[in-house]
C-alpha positions in Angstrom: -0.8 78.9 -21.6 -4.6 78.8 -21.4 -6.1 82.0 -20.5 -9.1 83.3 -19.6 -9.8 86.6 -21.4 -12.8 88.9 -21.2 -14.4 90.7 -24.2 -16.3 93.7 -23.2 -18.3 96.3 -24.8 -21.9 97.8 -24.9 -25.1 96.5 -26.0 -25.0 96.2 -30.1 -21.4 95.9 -29.9 -21.4 92.4 -31.5 -20.5 90.3 -28.4 -22.6 87.5 -28.9 -21.8 87.2 -32.9 -18.2 87.0 -31.9 -18.7 84.3 -29.5 -20.7 82.2 -32.3 -18.2 82.6 -34.7 -15.2 82.1 -32.1 -16.9 79.1 -30.8 -17.7 77.9 -34.9 -14.0 78.7 -35.8 -12.5 76.3 -32.8 -14.6 73.9 -33.8 -14.3 73.9 -37.3 -10.1 73.3 -36.4 -11.3 69.8 -34.3 -11.9 71.6 -31.1 -14.3 70.7 -28.7 -16.0 73.0 -26.4 -18.8 74.0 -24.5 -21.1 76.6 -24.8 -22.6 78.6 -21.9 -24.9 81.9 -21.6 -27.2 83.0 -18.9 -30.6 85.2 -19.2 -30.0 85.6 -23.4 -33.2 88.0 -24.2 -34.4 84.4 -26.3 -34.9 82.4 -23.6 -32.9 79.9 -21.4 -30.4 77.2 -22.6 -29.7 79.4 -26.1 -27.2 82.1 -27.4 -28.6 84.2 -29.6 -26.9 87.5 -32.0 -29.1 90.7 -33.7 -27.6 89.2 -37.1 -29.9 86.1 -36.7 -27.8 83.5 -35.8 -28.1 81.5 -32.7 -26.8 78.0 -30.9 -27.9 76.4 -28.3 -26.0 76.9 -24.7 -25.6 75.6 -21.1 -27.7 78.2 -19.1 -26.0 79.8 -16.1 -28.0 79.9 -13.5 -26.9 81.4 -9.9 -26.8 77.9 -8.4 -24.5 76.6 -11.5 -21.0 75.7 -10.6 -18.7 75.3 -13.5 -15.9 73.3 -12.0 -18.2 70.2 -10.7 -19.6 70.9 -14.1 -16.4 70.4 -16.2 -14.5 68.0 -13.8 -17.9 65.7 -14.5 -17.6 66.1 -18.3 -13.3 65.1 -18.0 -14.2 62.1 -15.9 -16.7 60.5 -17.7 -14.6 60.8 -20.7 -15.4 63.3 -22.8 -13.1 65.8 -24.7 -13.4 69.8 -23.6 -10.8 71.7 -25.1 -12.3 75.3 -23.9 -15.0 77.2 -22.9 -17.4 80.2 -24.4 -19.2 82.5 -21.5 -22.0 84.6 -23.1 -23.9 86.9 -20.9 -20.8 86.9 -18.6 -22.0 89.6 -16.6 -24.3 88.0 -15.1 -22.6 85.5 -13.6 -21.7 85.2 -9.9 -17.9 86.3 -8.6 -18.1 82.9 -7.4 -18.8 81.5 -10.7 -16.1 83.4 -12.1 -13.6 82.2 -9.7 -14.5 78.9 -10.9 -13.6 79.5 -14.3 -10.4 81.2 -13.5 -10.1 77.5 -11.4 -10.6 75.6 -14.9 -8.2 78.0 -16.8 -5.0 77.6 -13.8 -5.5 73.7 -12.5 -7.1 71.8 -16.3 -5.5 74.6 -18.9 -8.5 75.1 -20.5 -9.2 78.1 -22.2 -12.1 80.0 -21.3 -13.7 83.0 -23.4 -15.9 85.6 -21.5 -18.2 87.8 -23.1 -20.1 90.4 -21.6 -21.0 93.9 -20.2 -19.1 95.7 -18.0 -21.7 98.5 -16.5 -25.2 98.5 -15.9 -27.7 101.2 -16.8 -26.6 103.0 -13.7 -22.6 102.9 -14.8 -22.1 100.9 -12.0 -19.6 96.9 -12.7 -22.3 93.4 -12.6 -20.9 91.2 -10.0 -19.4 89.2 -12.9 -17.6 91.9 -15.0 -16.0 92.6 -11.9 -14.5 89.8 -11.0 -13.4 89.8 -14.3 -11.8 92.6 -14.6 -9.6 91.8 -11.5 -8.7 88.1 -12.8 -8.6 88.0 -16.9 -5.2 88.0 -18.3 -6.5 90.0 -21.5 -9.4 92.1 -21.9 -10.7 92.8 -25.4 -12.5 95.8 -25.8 -14.8 95.2 -28.9 -14.1 97.7 -31.9 -16.9 97.8 -33.7 -19.3 99.2 -31.4 -23.1 101.0 -31.4 -23.6 105.0 -31.7 -25.3 107.4 -30.1 -28.2 108.8 -31.6 -25.8 111.9 -32.4 -23.6 110.0 -34.1 -21.2 109.9 -31.4 -19.6 106.3 -30.5 -22.2 104.7 -27.8 -20.3 104.0 -24.6 -23.1 103.7 -21.8 -26.2 101.5 -21.9 -29.6 103.6 -20.6 -32.7 101.6 -19.8 -35.6 103.7 -20.6 -39.7 103.0 -20.6 -41.3 104.8 -23.4 -38.2 105.8 -24.6 -36.7 107.8 -21.4 -34.6 107.1 -19.5 -35.1 105.5 -16.1 -32.0 105.4 -13.0 -33.9 103.3 -10.7 -35.1 100.0 -10.3 -33.2 96.2 -10.3 -30.0 96.0 -11.9 -30.7 92.8 -13.9 -34.0 93.1 -16.0 -33.7 91.6 -19.3 -35.0 93.7 -22.5 -33.5 94.6 -25.9 -32.5 97.3 -27.6 -34.6 96.9 -31.2 -37.7 99.3 -31.8 -41.2 98.6 -31.0 -43.0 96.7 -27.8 -45.9 97.7 -25.7 -46.4 101.1 -24.2 -44.2 101.3 -21.0 -41.9 98.2 -21.9 -38.6 98.1 -20.1 -36.0 98.8 -23.5 -32.1 99.7 -23.8 -30.4 102.5 -26.1 -27.0 103.0 -26.0 -25.5 106.8 -25.4 -22.4 108.2 -25.7 -21.3 109.4 -22.0 -22.2 113.5 -22.4 -26.2 112.0 -23.4 -26.3 109.4 -20.8 -25.1 112.2 -18.3 -28.2 114.1 -19.2 -30.2 111.3 -19.6 -31.0 112.8 -23.2 -32.5 109.7 -25.1 -33.4 109.6 -28.9 -37.2 110.3 -27.7 -36.5 113.0 -25.6 -34.0 114.7 -28.0 -36.8 114.2 -30.8 -38.7 116.0 -28.7 -37.3 118.8 -27.0 -34.2 119.5 -29.8 -35.5 121.5 -32.8 -33.4 121.7 -35.9 -31.2 125.1 -36.4 -32.0 127.3 -38.4 -30.2 128.0 -41.6 -28.1 130.3 -42.3 -29.7 132.2 -45.3 -33.0 133.4 -46.4 -35.0 131.0 -47.7 -37.6 133.1 -49.0 -37.7 134.3 -52.9 -37.7 138.1 -53.3 
């Protein structure tokens, strides 16, 4: 039986890498799929991994109709065995419904990859609908670490290293260091430090190291 599977995790946990690897494995075994993405940090019509991997993809704007596209491919004699859908958090709820219909009525596997919650810890519409409809929810085991060393679970939006909690739900950015001042970036934090709005930059500015438990002066 075909499945709708939602692979999720915070930023920097390897979702796009896994999406590209999954497509490679299926292709190497003779299956033919379609790769989709939406608002990838590298631009339209591409899926990229922070490891340097990339592949062409079909861009998914809000008006894109998955059902109509796949039916068009099949009725024109093309073979479609599965769909890989990266950045699925940016899909609309209606588009996720279309993916579920493709699984149920066309018996095609759909593998979706995306972040669950935004920088305010609120579910993205696409992710919310995937949680409601997916046959399986897979949390990626290899996750990023918070600056404190704990497992990172929450995505923080930062400007000049300071966490912000207001603004549009969708602002494309990256977690890499550098960039112009005032540029929107993202940082993965543990829940505690996300609640306290304690980014790595703020921690360095406000936290002093604990004193050593012995006297370092020579007598």
